[in-house]
C-alpha positions as a Markdown table, in Angstrom:
| # | Residue | x | y | z |
|---|---|---|---|---|
| 1 | Met | 0.0 | 0.0 | 0.0 |
| 2 | Leu | 2.8 | 2.4 | 0.8 |
| 3 | Lys | 4.2 | 2.0 | -2.7 |
| 4 | Ala | 0.8 | 2.6 | -4.2 |
| 5 | Leu | 0.3 | 5.8 | -2.2 |
| 6 | Arg | 3.6 | 7.1 | -3.6 |
| 7 | Cys | 2.7 | 6.5 | -7.2 |
| 8 | Pro | 1.5 | 9.7 | -8.9 |
| 9 | Ser | -1.1 | 7.9 | -10.9 |
| 10 | Asn | -3.2 | 4.9 | -9.8 |
| 11 | Thr | -6.4 | 3.2 | -10.8 |
| 12 | Ser | -7.4 | 1.8 | -7.4 |
| 13 | Ser | -10.4 | 3.4 | -5.7 |
| 14 | Leu | -9.1 | 1.9 | -2.4 |
| 15 | Val | -5.7 | 3.7 | -2.8 |
| 16 | Ala | -7.5 | 7.0 | -3.8 |
| 17 | Glu | -9.8 | 6.8 | -0.8 |
| 18 | Thr | -6.9 | 5.9 | 1.5 |
| 19 | Asp | -4.9 | 8.9 | 0.2 |
| 20 | Met | -7.9 | 11.2 | 0.7 |
| 21 | Val | -8.5 | 10.1 | 4.3 |
| 22 | Leu | -4.8 | 10.3 | 5.1 |
| 23 | Lys | -4.7 | 13.9 | 3.8 |
| 24 | Lys | -7.7 | 14.9 | 5.9 |
| 25 | Leu | -6.3 | 13.1 | 8.9 |
| 26 | Ser | -2.9 | 14.9 | 8.6 |
| 27 | Met | -4.6 | 18.3 | 8.6 |
| 28 | Leu | -5.1 | 18.1 | 12.3 |
| 29 | Asn | -2.8 | 15.3 | 13.3 |
| 30 | Ser | 0.8 | 14.1 | 12.8 |
| 31 | Val | 0.7 | 11.1 | 10.6 |
| 32 | Arg | 3.6 | 8.8 | 9.8 |
| 33 | Leu | 3.4 | 5.6 | 7.8 |
| 34 | Ile | 6.0 | 3.0 | 8.5 |
| 35 | Trp | 6.7 | -0.2 | 6.6 |
| 36 | Thr | 7.3 | -3.3 | 8.6 |
| 37 | Ser | 8.0 | -6.8 | 7.4 |
| 38 | Gly | 4.9 | -8.8 | 7.9 |
| 39 | His | 5.0 | -12.5 | 7.3 |
| 40 | Ser | 8.6 | -13.4 | 7.2 |
| 41 | Asp | 9.7 | -16.7 | 8.6 |
| 42 | Met | 7.0 | -17.1 | 11.3 |
| 43 | Ala | 4.8 | -20.1 | 10.9 |
| 44 | Ala | 1.5 | -18.5 | 12.1 |
| 45 | Asn | 2.2 | -15.4 | 10.0 |
| 46 | Glu | 3.0 | -17.5 | 6.9 |
| 47 | Thr | -0.4 | -19.3 | 7.4 |
| 48 | Ala | -2.2 | -16.0 | 7.8 |
| 49 | Asp | -0.6 | -14.7 | 4.6 |
| 50 | Gln | -1.6 | -17.9 | 2.6 |
| 51 | Leu | -5.2 | -17.6 | 3.9 |
| 52 | Ala | -5.4 | -13.9 | 3.0 |
| 53 | Lys | -4.1 | -14.7 | -0.5 |
| 54 | Gln | -6.8 | -17.4 | -0.9 |
| 55 | Ala | -9.5 | -15.0 | 0.4 |
| 56 | Val | -8.7 | -12.5 | -2.4 |
| 57 | His | -10.4 | -14.9 | -4.8 |
| 58 | Leu | -13.6 | -15.4 | -2.8 |
| 59 | Asp | -16.8 | -13.4 | -3.3 |
| 60 | Phe | -17.2 | -10.7 | -0.7 |
| 61 | Val | -20.0 | -11.4 | 1.8 |
| 62 | Gly | -21.2 | -8.7 | 4.3 |
| 63 | Pro | -21.5 | -4.9 | 4.4 |
| 64 | Lys | -19.2 | -2.7 | 2.3 |
| 65 | Pro | -16.0 | -1.9 | 4.3 |
| 66 | Ser | -15.7 | 1.8 | 5.2 |
| 67 | Ile | -12.9 | 3.9 | 6.7 |
| 68 | Val | -13.8 | 5.6 | 9.9 |
| 69 | Thr | -12.0 | 8.8 | 10.8 |
| 70 | Thr | -12.1 | 10.9 | 13.9 |
| 71 | Ser | -10.8 | 14.4 | 14.6 |
| 72 | Met | -9.6 | 15.9 | 17.8 |
| 73 | Thr | -10.7 | 19.4 | 18.6 |
| 74 | Val | -8.4 | 21.3 | 21.0 |
């Protein structure tokens, strides 16, 4: 996702929505995105990664995901 956010042009509505929400959030808050290695050489994480990759090919069931933002007023 971090690489997608850096790209000047994208076709993903999820990336565009994420970018918009991050910009709004950063107007009143300090925002830092940090990359961390996620699934390297840990058995449970490798299993989670495999299951997530399989889930990508399944039909979505449930309400549409949404991004919830909050703002702090000082």
